[in-house]
DRENKEMI-306436 format. One record per residue (C-alpha): residue in three letters; x, y, z; residue number from 1. Coordinates in steps of 0.05 Angstrom, whole numbers, plus 5000, padded with zeros to 4 digits. Last residue first. Layout:
residues N
   aa     u     v     w    i
  ALA     X     Y     Z  NUM
...
This chain:
residues 335
   aa     u     v     w    i
  PRO  5949  6739  6029  335
  VAL  5933  6664  6018  334
  ASP  5992  6616  6019  333
  VAL  5987  6553  5975  332
  ASN  6005  6492  5971  331
  VAL  5981  6432  5912  330
  VAL  5970  6358  5932  329
  GLU  5974  6311  5874  328
  SER  5903  6283  5855  327
  PRO  5863  6236  5908  326
  SER  5838  6170  5896  325
  SER  5782  6170  5849  324
  GLU  5705  6168  5868  323
  ASN  5660  6119  5851  322
  PRO  5586  6139  5845  321
  ILE  5524  6097  5862  320
  ALA  5485  6093  5802  319
  GLY  5551  6107  5761  318
  SER  5567  6168  5738  317
  ASP  5643  6173  5752  316
  VAL  5680  6218  5808  315
  ALA  5745  6251  5796  314
  THR  5785  6268  5862  313
  VAL  5819  6337  5869  312
  HIS  5870  6369  5921  311
  TYR  5880  6434  5956  310
  ASP  5933  6446  6021  309
  TYR  5933  6510  6050  308
  ARG  5970  6560  6081  307
  GLY  5945  6628  6120  306
  SER  5885  6691  6105  305
  PRO  5819  6671  6110  304
  VAL  5787  6636  6043  303
  ASP  5722  6672  6020  302
  ARG  5721  6643  5952  301
  ASP  5753  6577  5922  300
  THR  5751  6585  5849  299
  PHE  5747  6514  5813  298
  THR  5771  6501  5740  297
  THR  5761  6436  5696  296
  GLY  5699  6439  5674  295
  PRO  5679  6376  5631  294
  ALA  5646  6346  5673  293
  THR  5609  6382  5733  292
  VAL  5647  6413  5789  291
  ARG  5644  6404  5864  290
  GLY  5666  6447  5916  289
  VAL  5698  6460  5988  288
  ARG  5700  6386  6013  287
  ALA  5742  6391  6081  286
  VAL  5801  6367  6105  285
  ARG  5821  6388  6177  284
  GLY  5893  6391  6190  283
  ALA  5886  6450  6227  282
  THR  5930  6500  6186  281
  GLY  5878  6480  6136  280
  ARG  5868  6427  6085  279
  ARG  5816  6439  6020  278
  TYR  5781  6391  5972  277
  VAL  5753  6398  5909  276
  VAL  5712  6349  5878  275
  TYR  5703  6329  5794  274
  GLY  5650  6320  5751  273
  ALA  5613  6260  5710  272
  VAL  5673  6219  5683  271
  ASP  5641  6165  5656  270
  PRO  5686  6175  5579  269
  GLU  5750  6167  5620  268
  SER  5802  6219  5592  267
  ASN  5801  6260  5650  266
  ALA  5805  6335  5645  265
  ASN  5878  6365  5662  264
  TRP  5870  6410  5730  263
  ALA  5855  6484  5746  262
  LEU  5844  6518  5812  261
  ARG  5835  6591  5835  260
  VAL  5848  6612  5907  259
  THR  5815  6671  5931  258
  GLY  5816  6713  5992  257
  PRO  5867  6753  5981  256
  SER  5898  6720  5912  255
  PRO  5920  6655  5906  254
  ILE  5940  6612  5846  253
  ALA  5930  6532  5842  252
  VAL  5952  6481  5791  251
  LEU  5928  6412  5789  250
  GLY  5961  6377  5726  249
  ALA  5929  6315  5737  248
  PRO  5861  6277  5762  247
  PRO  5855  6208  5795  246
  SER  5844  6155  5755  245
  PRO  5765  6139  5754  244
  PRO  5744  6089  5806  243
  THR  5720  6016  5779  242
  MET  5662  5987  5814  241
  ASP  5618  5992  5761  240
  ARG  5545  5963  5783  239
  PRO  5510  5895  5782  238
  THR  5430  5898  5805  237
  VAL  5411  5846  5841  236
  VAL  5349  5821  5849  235
  ILE  5317  5757  5883  234
  THR  5263  5708  5869  233
  THR  5254  5652  5919  232
  SER  5271  5583  5897  231
  PRO  5236  5552  5838  230
  ALA  5203  5490  5841  229
  SER  5249  5422  5843  228
  GLN  5271  5385  5783  227
  ALA  5265  5307  5769  226
  VAL  5322  5268  5721  225
  GLY  5311  5186  5720  224
  GLY  5354  5127  5723  223
  ALA  5350  5110  5783  222
  ASP  5362  5168  5818  221
  SER  5389  5247  5786  220
  ARG  5353  5310  5827  219
  LEU  5352  5372  5792  218
  ALA  5347  5430  5843  217
  VAL  5321  5498  5814  216
  VAL  5354  5566  5827  215
  ALA  5314  5638  5814  214
  TYR  5346  5704  5797  213
  SER  5317  5776  5779  212
  TYR  5365  5820  5745  211
  ALA  5361  5899  5751  210
  GLN  5415  5943  5705  209
  ASP  5457  5987  5746  208
  ASN  5518  5956  5706  207
  GLU  5498  5911  5636  206
  LEU  5520  5836  5646  205
  ASN  5574  5802  5615  204
  THR  5580  5745  5683  203
  ASP  5537  5712  5721  202
  THR  5576  5674  5777  201
  TYR  5546  5612  5807  200
  SER  5534  5578  5873  199
  PRO  5511  5517  5905  198
  GLU  5559  5471  5874  197
  ALA  5541  5421  5821  196
  VAL  5526  5467  5767  195
  PRO  5472  5443  5719  194
  THR  5495  5457  5639  193
  PRO  5494  5525  5597  192
  SER  5473  5564  5656  191
  ILE  5431  5617  5634  190
  PRO  5353  5582  5649  189
  ALA  5292  5622  5632  188
  LEU  5258  5674  5680  187
  ALA  5198  5704  5648  186
  ILE  5209  5777  5621  185
  ASP  5156  5827  5641  184
  PRO  5201  5855  5702  183
  GLY  5262  5860  5664  182
  PRO  5322  5820  5656  181
  SER  5299  5750  5678  180
  ARG  5356  5697  5706  179
  LEU  5349  5615  5726  178
  VAL  5403  5581  5747  177
  GLN  5400  5510  5742  176
  TYR  5431  5464  5801  175
  ALA  5453  5390  5810  174
  ILE  5438  5340  5862  173
  THR  5458  5264  5858  172
  GLY  5416  5213  5887  171
  SER  5373  5210  5961  170
  LEU  5342  5272  6007  169
  PRO  5300  5244  6061  168
  SER  5228  5244  6052  167
  GLY  5189  5304  6056  166
  ASP  5147  5290  6001  165
  SER  5185  5341  5961  164
  LEU  5253  5314  5973  163
  ALA  5298  5340  6036  162
  ALA  5347  5392  6059  161
  PRO  5352  5426  5990  160
  ALA  5417  5456  5986  159
  LEU  5436  5533  6006  158
  TRP  5436  5585  5959  157
  SER  5503  5631  5927  156
  LEU  5495  5674  5869  155
  THR  5557  5727  5841  154
  VAL  5526  5776  5794  153
  GLN  5568  5815  5738  152
  ARG  5589  5872  5702  151
  GLU  5632  5895  5764  150
  GLY  5594  5870  5822  149
  PRO  5525  5854  5855  148
  GLN  5525  5797  5912  147
  GLY  5471  5763  5905  146
  GLU  5434  5712  5953  145
  LEU  5394  5647  5958  144
  GLY  5382  5625  6024  143
  THR  5335  5562  5997  142
  PRO  5343  5509  5943  141
  PRO  5271  5475  5925  140
  ALA  5249  5411  5947  139
  PRO  5269  5356  5912  138
  ALA  5235  5324  5855  137
  THR  5207  5240  5866  136
  ILE  5231  5200  5808  135
  TYR  5194  5185  5743  134
  VAL  5231  5160  5692  133
  VAL  5230  5185  5622  132
  SER  5210  5164  5548  131
  LEU  5196  5206  5485  130
  ARG  5184  5168  5430  129
  PRO  5188  5198  5360  128
  SER  5119  5229  5336  127
  PRO  5062  5182  5321  126
  ALA  5041  5169  5239  125
  SER  5002  5235  5228  124
  THR  4921  5230  5221  123
  ARG  4870  5255  5165  122
  GLY  4813  5273  5200  121
  THR  4784  5325  5154  120
  SER  4800  5382  5190  119
  ASP  4875  5358  5204  118
  SER  4907  5315  5258  117
  ALA  4966  5313  5292  116
  THR  5000  5252  5336  115
  ALA  5037  5249  5399  114
  VAL  5081  5200  5426  113
  TYR  5104  5195  5511  112
  THR  5133  5140  5545  111
  TYR  5135  5139  5619  110
  ARG  5183  5092  5663  109
  ARG  5161  5079  5731  108
  GLY  5210  5089  5792  107
  ALA  5162  5132  5828  106
  SER  5088  5117  5806  105
  LEU  5051  5173  5774  104
  GLU  4970  5159  5774  103
  ALA  4954  5213  5721  102
  ARG  4981  5284  5732  101
  ASP  5009  5298  5657  100
  VAL  5013  5369  5644   99
  TRP  5015  5384  5574   98
  ARG  5052  5442  5538   97
  VAL  5043  5454  5465   96
  GLN  5089  5508  5424   95
  ASN  5065  5524  5349   94
  GLY  5038  5585  5369   93
  VAL  5024  5582  5445   92
  VAL  4981  5524  5466   91
  SER  4971  5504  5526   90
  THR  4952  5445  5572   89
  ASP  4942  5439  5644   88
  PRO  4861  5438  5638   87
  PRO  4836  5398  5566   86
  ARG  4820  5446  5511   85
  ASP  4743  5465  5490   84
  GLN  4755  5533  5504   83
  ALA  4809  5531  5457   82
  HIS  4766  5517  5397   81
  GLN  4812  5515  5337   80
  LEU  4868  5472  5361   79
  ASP  4823  5419  5399   78
  ILE  4875  5387  5448   77
  ARG  4865  5310  5460   76
  GLY  4872  5266  5516   75
  LEU  4913  5225  5557   74
  PRO  4900  5166  5505   73
  THR  4940  5102  5533   72
  TYR  4987  5067  5483   71
  GLY  5000  4993  5472   70
  VAL  4966  5006  5396   69
  VAL  4968  5078  5391   68
  THR  4900  5100  5374   67
  ASP  4858  5161  5329   66
  GLY  4859  5104  5264   65
  THR  4911  5053  5288   64
  ARG  4986  5076  5298   63
  ILE  5041  5037  5317   62
  ALA  5092  5061  5375   61
  PRO  5143  5016  5391   60
  LYS  5145  4997  5475   59
  PRO  5201  5026  5497   58
  GLU  5271  4981  5494   57
  SER  5271  4929  5561   56
  GLU  5270  4939  5638   55
  GLY  5241  5007  5638   54
  ALA  5186  4980  5691   53
  ASP  5128  4994  5639   52
  VAL  5076  5061  5627   51
  HIS  5058  5072  5558   50
  ARG  5035  5144  5535   49
  TYR  4997  5179  5490   48
  LEU  4984  5251  5474   47
  ARG  4930  5281  5416   46
  VAL  4936  5336  5365   45
  VAL  4873  5363  5333   44
  ALA  4856  5415  5280   43
  LEU  4918  5422  5231   42
  ASP  4880  5464  5173   41
  ARG  4931  5504  5140   40
  ILE  4985  5455  5134   39
  PRO  5030  5470  5083   38
  SER  5059  5419  5024   37
  GLY  5117  5387  5049   36
  ASP  5089  5319  5020   35
  VAL  5091  5293  5094   34
  ARG  5044  5357  5106   33
  ARG  5072  5417  5146   32
  THR  5067  5463  5198   31
  PRO  5076  5407  5250   30
  ASN  5066  5425  5329   29
  THR  5121  5427  5370   28
  TRP  5125  5389  5433   27
  SER  5122  5395  5514   26
  VAL  5107  5342  5571   25
  GLU  5113  5366  5643   24
  ILE  5113  5306  5684   23
  VAL  5078  5316  5759   22
  SER  5080  5313  5832   21
  PRO  5142  5357  5846   20
  LEU  5169  5363  5764   19
  VAL  5195  5313  5722   18
  THR  5208  5353  5655   17
  ALA  5190  5317  5581   16
  ALA  5210  5340  5515   15
  LEU  5183  5323  5447   14
  GLY  5216  5358  5388   13
  GLU  5169  5340  5342   12
  PRO  5091  5320  5321   11
  PRO  5080  5284  5263   10
  ALA  5077  5309  5192    9
  PRO  5006  5313  5170    8
  VAL  4979  5259  5125    7
  ARG  4983  5285  5048    6
  THR  5021  5234  5035    5
  GLU  4983  5175  5040    4
  PRO  5038  5117  5046    3
  VAL  5027  5072  4986    2
  MET  4998  5002  4999    1
């Protein structure tokens, strides 16, 4: 028999995440038929499941009508009528998510396949099989803290103390770090692979931008991997921590009651201004003025007669400004 070439191609990209008490299954709906022509009337997708002990190869998936031999239908998603979809399912564009809560048992293997049908009932072959071993997820990490740095954030947290059902922790625990760069953007994984230790440094960030972070724990045991609920979310803002170089070329010209100062402009592009300091005969250093860049001169007025030391610092434009070390000191005698 010649295969039907007008049927939809199977769904692809099946993935599954074992979470506390559920298995979240996702896939991508087909956009073309087996013959390569576009599908404009995809109507229904169905998810099927087979459960076994995982002691041999997963059961083959062979479709007969609207059934897959040996697999239990979990349900159907009507792609044309959102109100008729089962609870715990979502469809965003071609991406589908299904939360499986049906009689899950620790240590059992769950194999999933999906099919797609058009509006005339032509149905695809089953998707490639996806098998996962259901194990109990760990409790979420606790005590998440973040230390801001120069274009980076250093995170640390505490390992989960137990499994999500309260039983003692077992298996191997690793972590996935989640980040959001804005209040309206969902948290997403940032580490390319899970990290083994309860710490992580996130680099190449933008200074003075707030980032949200959370961490999930990943438990590996008995051939399965389960993910915890996320930790508490924290917000950390990296900041510029590098001060400008000290200003150079400071000169001072005294006159009765007045000292005029000038210096060379700093080359750093983020210098916002300069602060002028004076020390008198009593030895106390006082801040006597600030100049906004690109200005590089200052006149200190109403200065009593006497000997004074002056120095200048540069200040950058960071949210928490960094101040340079002092320039060279100049001494003047005010008549």
